[in-house]
C-alpha positions as CSV (number, residue, x, y, z in Angstrom):
1,X,91.0,107.0,5.0
2,X,88.5,108.0,2.2
3,X,88.1,105.4,-1.1
4,X,89.8,106.9,-3.9
5,X,87.8,108.3,-7.1
6,X,89.8,108.4,-10.1
7,X,90.0,112.4,-11.4
8,X,88.8,113.7,-7.7
9,X,90.8,115.3,-4.7
10,X,89.7,114.2,-1.0
11,X,90.2,117.1,1.6
12,X,88.7,118.4,4.9
13,X,87.0,121.9,5.4
14,X,85.9,123.2,8.3
15,X,82.4,123.9,8.5
16,X,79.1,125.0,10.5
17,X,82.0,124.0,13.6
18,X,82.9,120.5,12.5
19,X,85.2,119.1,10.1
20,X,83.6,117.4,6.7
21,X,85.2,115.5,4.2
22,X,84.8,115.8,0.8
23,X,85.6,114.9,-2.8
24,X,86.5,118.1,-5.0
25,X,86.5,117.3,-8.6
26,X,85.9,119.6,-11.7
27,X,87.1,123.5,-13.2
28,X,86.8,125.5,-10.2
29,X,85.2,127.8,-12.5
30,X,82.9,125.8,-13.9
31,X,78.7,125.5,-12.4
32,X,78.9,123.9,-9.3
33,X,77.0,121.1,-8.0
34,X,77.4,119.6,-4.6
35,X,76.0,116.3,-4.0
36,X,74.3,115.0,-0.6
37,X,74.6,111.2,0.2
38,X,72.0,109.5,1.9
39,X,71.8,106.3,4.4
40,X,73.5,104.1,4.8
41,X,76.2,105.6,2.3
42,X,79.0,107.5,1.5
43,X,80.3,110.4,-0.4
44,X,81.8,107.6,-2.2
45,X,78.3,106.5,-3.6
46,X,78.2,109.6,-6.0
47,X,81.9,107.9,-7.8
48,X,80.9,107.5,-10.9
49,X,78.6,111.1,-11.3
50,X,81.8,112.6,-9.7
51,X,83.9,111.7,-12.8
52,X,81.4,112.3,-15.3
53,X,79.8,115.5,-14.1
54,X,83.6,116.5,-13.5
55,X,84.2,115.6,-17.0
56,X,81.3,117.7,-18.9
57,X,83.1,120.9,-17.0
58,X,81.1,121.2,-13.6
59,X,82.8,122.3,-9.9
60,X,81.8,118.7,-7.6
61,X,81.4,118.7,-4.4
62,X,80.5,115.4,-2.2
63,X,81.1,115.8,1.1
64,X,80.4,112.6,3.3
65,X,78.3,114.1,5.4
66,X,78.2,115.2,9.4
67,X,78.4,111.7,10.6
68,X,79.3,109.3,8.0
69,X,82.5,108.7,7.2
70,X,85.8,110.6,7.5
71,X,83.9,113.4,8.2
72,X,82.9,114.6,12.4
73,X,80.2,112.7,14.6
74,X,78.9,115.3,17.0
75,X,77.5,113.3,20.0
76,X,74.1,115.3,20.5
77,X,71.5,113.6,18.7
78,X,70.2,117.9,18.1
79,X,73.4,118.1,16.0
80,X,71.8,116.6,13.4
81,X,68.3,118.2,12.9
82,X,67.6,120.0,9.0
83,X,69.5,123.3,10.2
84,X,72.7,121.6,10.7
85,X,72.9,119.0,7.8
86,X,71.4,122.3,5.6
87,X,74.3,124.7,7.0
88,X,76.6,121.9,6.7
89,X,76.0,121.6,2.7
90,X,76.5,125.7,2.7
91,X,79.8,125.8,4.9
92,X,80.9,123.6,2.5
93,X,80.3,126.3,-0.6
94,X,82.1,129.4,1.9
95,X,84.9,127.0,2.2
96,X,85.6,126.9,-1.6
97,X,84.2,130.5,-2.3
98,X,81.1,129.3,-4.0
99,X,77.8,131.6,-4.2
100,X,75.6,128.8,-5.1
101,X,75.3,125.3,-6.6
102,X,73.6,123.1,-7.9
103,X,72.3,120.8,-5.3
104,X,71.6,116.8,-6.2
105,X,70.5,114.7,-3.4
106,X,69.7,111.1,-3.0
107,X,67.3,109.4,0.3
108,X,67.9,111.1,3.1
109,X,70.1,113.9,0.6
110,X,66.9,114.1,-0.9
111,X,65.4,115.6,2.1
112,X,68.6,117.8,2.6
113,X,68.9,119.4,-0.7
114,X,64.5,120.0,-0.8
115,X,65.1,121.7,2.7
116,X,68.2,123.5,1.0
117,X,66.0,125.1,-1.2
118,X,64.4,126.8,1.4
119,X,66.5,127.3,4.4
120,X,69.6,127.8,2.2
121,X,67.4,130.0,-0.7
122,X,69.8,132.3,-1.1
123,X,72.6,129.1,-2.0
124,X,70.7,127.3,-4.2
125,X,70.7,127.6,-7.7
126,X,68.3,124.3,-9.0
127,X,68.0,120.9,-7.1
128,X,67.6,117.7,-8.5
129,X,66.5,115.2,-6.6
130,X,66.7,111.0,-7.1
131,X,64.0,108.6,-5.9
132,X,63.8,111.6,-3.0
133,X,61.1,113.6,-4.4
134,X,59.8,117.3,-2.4
135,X,57.1,116.5,0.5
136,X,55.2,119.5,1.8
137,X,54.6,119.6,5.5
138,X,52.8,116.4,7.0
139,X,49.9,117.9,9.0
140,X,51.1,115.1,12.2
141,X,54.3,114.8,13.6
142,X,55.7,112.7,10.8
143,X,57.0,109.7,13.4
144,X,52.9,109.4,14.7
145,X,52.5,108.8,10.2
146,X,55.1,106.3,9.9
147,X,54.0,104.2,13.1
148,X,50.1,104.7,11.8
149,X,51.6,103.6,8.3
150,X,54.2,100.0,9.4
151,X,53.8,99.8,13.0
152,X,56.9,99.7,15.4
153,X,58.7,97.5,13.0
154,X,58.6,100.4,10.4
155,X,61.9,101.0,10.4
156,X,62.2,104.5,11.3
157,X,59.9,104.0,14.0
158,X,62.9,101.4,15.0
159,X,65.4,103.9,14.9
160,X,63.7,106.1,17.4
161,X,65.1,103.8,20.6
162,X,68.6,105.2,21.3
163,X,71.6,102.8,20.6
164,X,69.4,99.9,19.7
165,X,69.5,99.6,15.6
166,X,73.1,100.9,15.9
167,X,74.2,97.8,18.3
168,X,72.9,95.8,16.5
169,X,74.0,96.6,12.8
170,X,77.8,97.5,13.8
171,X,77.5,93.7,15.1
172,X,77.2,92.9,11.9
173,X,78.3,95.6,9.3
174,X,78.9,93.1,6.7
175,X,75.5,91.3,6.0
176,X,73.7,94.4,7.1
177,X,75.6,96.1,3.3
178,X,74.9,92.6,1.8
179,X,71.1,92.7,2.4
180,X,70.6,95.8,1.6
181,X,73.2,96.5,-1.5
182,X,70.8,94.6,-4.1
183,X,69.4,95.2,-7.4
184,X,66.0,96.1,-8.0
185,X,63.4,94.0,-8.7
186,X,59.4,94.2,-9.7
187,X,57.6,95.5,-7.3
188,X,55.0,92.1,-7.2
189,X,58.2,89.6,-7.0
190,X,59.7,91.6,-4.1
191,X,56.0,91.6,-2.3
192,X,55.6,87.8,-1.8
193,X,59.5,87.9,-0.9
194,X,58.6,90.1,2.1
195,X,55.9,88.1,3.2
196,X,58.3,86.4,5.1
197,X,60.2,88.6,6.9
198,X,56.6,90.8,7.8
199,X,56.6,90.6,11.3
200,X,60.2,90.7,12.0
201,X,62.8,93.0,13.1
202,X,64.0,95.3,10.0
203,X,67.9,95.0,10.7
204,X,67.4,91.3,11.6
205,X,65.6,90.8,8.2
206,X,68.1,93.0,6.5
207,X,71.3,91.3,8.3
208,X,70.2,87.7,6.9
209,X,68.7,88.6,3.8
210,X,65.6,88.5,4.1
211,X,65.1,88.8,0.8
212,X,67.9,88.1,-0.9
213,X,68.7,89.1,-4.3
214,X,71.8,90.4,-7.0
215,X,74.5,92.0,-5.4
216,X,74.5,95.7,-6.2
217,X,78.4,96.0,-5.7
218,X,81.6,94.3,-6.3
219,X,83.7,92.6,-3.4
220,X,85.9,95.9,-3.7
221,X,83.1,98.5,-3.6
222,X,81.3,96.1,-0.4
223,X,84.7,96.3,1.0
224,X,84.6,100.2,1.1
225,X,81.4,100.4,2.8
226,X,81.8,97.6,5.8
227,X,85.3,98.8,6.8
228,X,84.6,102.2,7.0
229,X,80.8,101.9,8.7
230,X,83.7,99.0,10.9
231,X,84.6,102.4,11.8
232,X,82.4,104.9,12.6
233,X,79.3,103.0,13.4
234,X,75.8,104.0,12.2
235,X,74.8,106.1,15.1
236,X,75.7,109.2,13.5
237,X,73.6,108.4,10.3
238,X,70.6,106.9,12.3
239,X,70.5,110.2,14.6
240,X,69.3,111.9,11.4
241,X,65.8,110.0,11.7
242,X,65.8,111.6,14.9
243,X,65.3,113.9,14.2
244,X,62.4,113.8,12.2
245,X,59.7,115.0,14.5
246,X,62.7,118.1,15.6
247,X,62.2,119.4,12.3
248,X,59.2,119.2,12.3
249,X,58.2,121.4,14.8
250,X,61.4,123.6,13.6
251,X,59.5,124.3,10.3
252,X,56.5,125.0,11.7
253,X,56.6,128.4,9.1
254,X,56.3,126.2,5.9
255,X,53.7,125.0,5.5
256,X,51.9,125.6,2.1
257,X,56.4,126.3,1.1
258,X,56.6,126.6,-2.2
259,X,60.6,125.7,-4.3
260,X,61.2,128.7,-6.9
261,X,64.2,127.7,-8.4
262,X,64.5,125.4,-11.3
263,X,63.7,121.7,-10.6
264,X,64.4,117.7,-12.1
265,X,63.2,114.8,-10.3
266,X,64.8,111.4,-11.6
267,X,62.2,108.2,-10.2
268,X,63.1,104.4,-10.3
269,X,60.5,102.3,-11.3
270,X,61.6,99.7,-8.9
271,X,62.3,101.5,-5.8
272,X,60.2,99.9,-2.7
273,X,61.0,102.4,-0.6
274,X,60.8,105.9,-2.8
275,X,57.8,104.5,-4.9
276,X,57.6,106.9,-8.5
277,X,54.4,107.3,-7.4
278,X,55.6,109.4,-4.2
279,X,57.0,111.7,-6.7
280,X,53.0,112.5,-8.1
281,X,52.1,116.1,-7.8
282,X,55.4,117.8,-7.2
283,X,54.2,120.5,-10.2
284,X,51.7,121.9,-7.4
285,X,55.0,122.8,-5.1
286,X,57.3,123.6,-7.9
287,X,56.3,125.3,-10.3
288,X,60.2,124.6,-13.2
289,X,59.8,120.9,-12.6
290,X,61.2,118.6,-15.2
291,X,60.6,114.7,-13.5
292,X,62.3,111.8,-15.9
293,X,61.6,107.8,-14.5
294,X,64.6,105.2,-14.5
295,X,62.8,101.9,-15.8
296,X,64.1,98.8,-14.2
297,X,65.8,100.1,-11.7
298,X,66.0,100.1,-7.4
299,X,66.7,102.3,-4.8
300,X,70.4,102.4,-5.2
301,X,70.3,104.1,-8.5
302,X,73.4,106.1,-8.6
303,X,75.2,102.8,-7.8
304,X,72.6,100.7,-9.7
305,X,71.9,102.4,-13.0
306,X,74.9,105.0,-13.0
307,X,74.8,105.7,-16.8
308,X,71.1,106.4,-17.1
309,X,70.8,108.9,-14.3
310,X,74.0,110.6,-15.9
311,X,72.4,111.1,-19.1
312,X,69.2,112.5,-17.9
313,X,71.3,114.7,-15.2
314,X,73.2,116.2,-17.9
315,X,71.0,116.7,-20.5
316,X,69.2,118.7,-17.7
317,X,72.0,120.4,-16.3
318,X,73.4,121.3,-20.2
319,X,70.2,122.9,-21.2
320,X,69.9,124.9,-18.1
321,X,73.3,125.4,-16.6
322,X,75.3,125.1,-18.8
323,X,78.9,125.1,-18.7
């Protein structure tokens, strides 16, 4: 059962041949905002934004996406390609009788909402990227690029082995989330710490808190993730990563593609995975782009500095898509 969020109801929606669990909040006639979470997260990761957006008059839809939480977990890896992921969000809008929405995404969810602007363009009124910038199509298959940069210990490369990371993470769910869900720290400090884990398997390093820092979640919040993933496992979410090359092959027509809706990019100063530098040059692909950076913030932005993220988003939404 999904964790309760004040002011939101949790419902089940048939979309794209699966059933998705989804939080809904705010006035149904307000501008729609759909929230797309990352790995390994849940719609619950948006709890602070759901409340703030609904209070401001927006119609908020935050699904547990396919493979996660209360939603269906199809068995085939190919059921998690980018066409399925963006199609699920469009299906949520259909079920809620919404023509177009603002698409907000963090981490893997950011990749989904940027692609939705290209693959579901008639449903996307605007995009907000949280930490995750828009990446134009790579010249080479992504896994080849990740391997050349990080070798076999690059976590995305490691995830390509069917069942391996899945089983390792499922064997120590609490350790995984305690190791991952930590507050950000200065890059120089983090770089010194990761030297000791540079040659380790990524899952093992995370599980033993190789770069242990300040916990991000309360005990109750941590329990939401732990209890959910102990039940569901991690395979659904990891299957998103196993489609990187497939997505690249299926979107060959995106060479030089540009996004023509209003966009907001929010970077986090201390994110070691999706660094602010990665967002440089986005204005070459997006004409209507506003960018902000949240200082002293790590990867889990919407949970680490929710008030600042809410302030930035509500200011932009109020100017571009007022209630």
